N, C-alpha and C positions, 0 to 999 in steps of 0.2 A: 437548441441552446443558443442563448444570446452571446454577444461579444463583450458584454460588460466585464471589466476587469478591475479589481481592487488594486491600487498601487502597491508595489512591493513594500513590505514592512521589514525594516532592518532589525536584526537581533544579534546580539553578541553571543558567541558560542561559549557556554560555560565549561568548567573543568570536567564535568561529568561527560559532556559530549565528546571532548577530546580524549578522555581516558578510554571511552568505548572504542574509538577507532584505533588507539594504540594497542589495546588488549587484543583486538581481533587481527592485528597485523603483526603479532609477536613472532610469527614464523618467517617474516620477511627481514632481510638485512637492512641496515640503515642506508645502504646505497640504493636499495630498491624503492624505499618509501618516497623520497622526493620525486622520483620519476612518476609514481602513481599520482601524487598530488598535482604535478604539472600537467598530467594528461598525456595523450598520445595521438596517433593518427586514426584510430578506430572511430567510425561513426556509429552511434548507438542504433540508428535506424537499420544498419546492415545486419544486426544480430539475428533478426527473425527471418531473413531471407526474403525473396520476392513475394509481394502481396501482404506482407506483415503490416499490421496497423499500429500506430503509435498512440500511447496513452500515458496518463500519469496517475499516481496514487499518493496518498498521504499517510504518514504515521502521525496522526493528528492527536494532540493532547489537549485536554481541558482540565485544569488543576492537576489532580493526580491520576487521571484516567485516560485511557485510549478511546478514541471516538471512531466508530465504524458505521457504514450504512448497512441497514438490515434489508437484504434482498432475498425474499423467500422464493423467488423464481430463478435465482442464480444457481449455477452448478458448482458446488464446492470442489476445489482441487483435492485430490487424494481420496475422494469418495466416488470412484468410478462406478457408473451404472446406477447409482442411488438416485432415484427420482423423487424420493419423499424427504429429502434433507434440504433445508434452507441454508443460506449462507449469510455471513456478515463479511463485508468487503471494505477495502480502503476507500475513503472518499476520493473521487477522481473520475477521470473519463478521457475520451479521445481528444487529441489536439485538433483544433480547427485550422483551416488554411491560413498560413502566415503566422501562426501563433507559436510562441516559444514554450518549452516544457514548463518552466516556472510560471509563466502567465496562465497556462492551462490549469495548473494545480490551484492557483489562487482563484480563478474563475469557478472551477468546479466546487471549491469550498463554499463559495457563495450560493451556488445553485443547489447543492446537496445538503450542506450543513447550516446554511443561512447565517454565516459569520465571516468576518474578516480574519485573516490569519497572519502570523509572522513566520515566514519561511526560515529554516535553519540550513546552514552549510555543512557539508560532510567532507572531511579531508580525504577520505578514501571511499570509493564506491565498490560494492560487491555485486558480482553477477550471480543470479540465482536461477536455477532451473529445477523442475520437479525431480525428486529422487537423486539430486546431485549436491555435492558439498558447495556452499557459497565460496567464491574466490574473488580476490581483488582484481580489478581490471584498470587498465589505462585507456583513455579515450579522448577524442577531441571534444572540447567544451568551451563555449564562449559566453555562457550565461553567468549571472552573479552568484547563483546558488547551485551547488552540486548535490545530486541525489545520494542517499545512503545506499539504496539498492537499485539494481536494474534487473527485472525478471523477464524471462521469455517463456511463453507457454502457449500451447494449442489446445483448445477445448471447444465443445459445442455450445452454442447459445440456445437458451430456452425461449427467448423473446421472439415475437413475430409469428406469422403463419408457419405451420409445420413444413410446408413445401419450400419455404424460403430459408429454413435454418440450415446452417452449414458450419463446419469447423472453422475456427478463426484463430490466427496466431497474433498475439499481442507482444509488443516490446513496450514495457512499462517502466518509467522512471519514478522511483518512490522517494519523496522528500520528507524530512522531518519538518514539523510545523506545530505551532501553538495557536489555539483559538484565542482570539482577543475579546470575544464575548461568548455568552453561553450558547452552545450549538443547539439548533432546532431543525427539524426536518424541513428541507427546502422544497422547491417546486418539483424536483426530480425524484425524491424518495419519500416513502411513507413513514419511515421510522429510522431512528438511530439507536445503536446500542453502545453503552459506555461500560468498559471493563478494565481491569488491570492486567499487567503482563502475566501474572500467575494464571489467571482465568483464561487468557488467550492460549497459553501453552497447554492448559488442560483440554481446551477444545481442539487444539491442533492434534493432540494425540488420538482423539476419536470424537465423532459427533456426540453432542451432549443435549439432553432435554433442556428446554428453556427454563424450566423450574430449577434445574440444577445450577445453571449459570446465575440465575437470580439469587439463589441461596449463597453463592460465592461472592455476592456483592455487585453483580452486573445490574445496570439500570437500562430500561428501554424508554426512549422518548418517542411517543407516538403509539399507534396501534400495535399491541403485542401479539405474537403468535400464541396458539394454545400452549398451556404449560408442558404438555407432553410432546410438542413438536421438537424435532431434532435440528440443531444448528451446528455448523462447522465453518471455519474460516475459509474464505475464497479470495482469489486475487492477491492484492497487496497484504491483506491480513494473513493469508496463508504463508506467503514468503517471509513476512516479518516473523511469524511463528517459527518457521524453519530456521531463520537466522538466529533467533533467540535460543533455539535448541542447540544449534552449533556452538553458540557462545558458552552455554552452560556445560557442554561436553568437552570444550577445548580448554 
């Protein structure tokens, strides 16, 4: 992956963004919220323990849809042992040496979705782990944009020779972002899938056939899997689905 980075695009946070953060922090006292906004002493890199790798993801929107990378060789979280289920995941990837979290997110959007983006800031960041309730965290942060979610997960990789595959722990910062031009599959992905929040939650509940997602209004840009292929959210798409489910139940 190259080091080309699109300059940061500044975006005003609208009322909807702020209302989301307030709604999910309703269990916190007014004295606690400013501390969360200011941050703390925790380093995000410490959350995954020794050997954890750092990466970014995007809750990327284009008009009224969410944009995810279609990774038929990725292992969906929550579908343990399933080798015949493909995944759609948040646009994003590993940080390169000397690169900031936000810079990596912007670069990955160019490489995977072939579009410049406008990053959004989140007043409160939520820590997500598989099978755990998302919770707000305070942490050290010196970049201009703060992630909405930080997730930590360990899972096997499907890529590469079988002998070299091993479990990997990722610490992933997930930013809100808007695409500034129509997303198209970049050099690193074959296809993108566009869907709304309702469809994401539907696929989060259980893997769904491609035909069922398309019937709900999802669109695939690039080569599409067979209609009866099963898809489920992985990576940042999985944890955003988890967070949305927590929102609806809270």
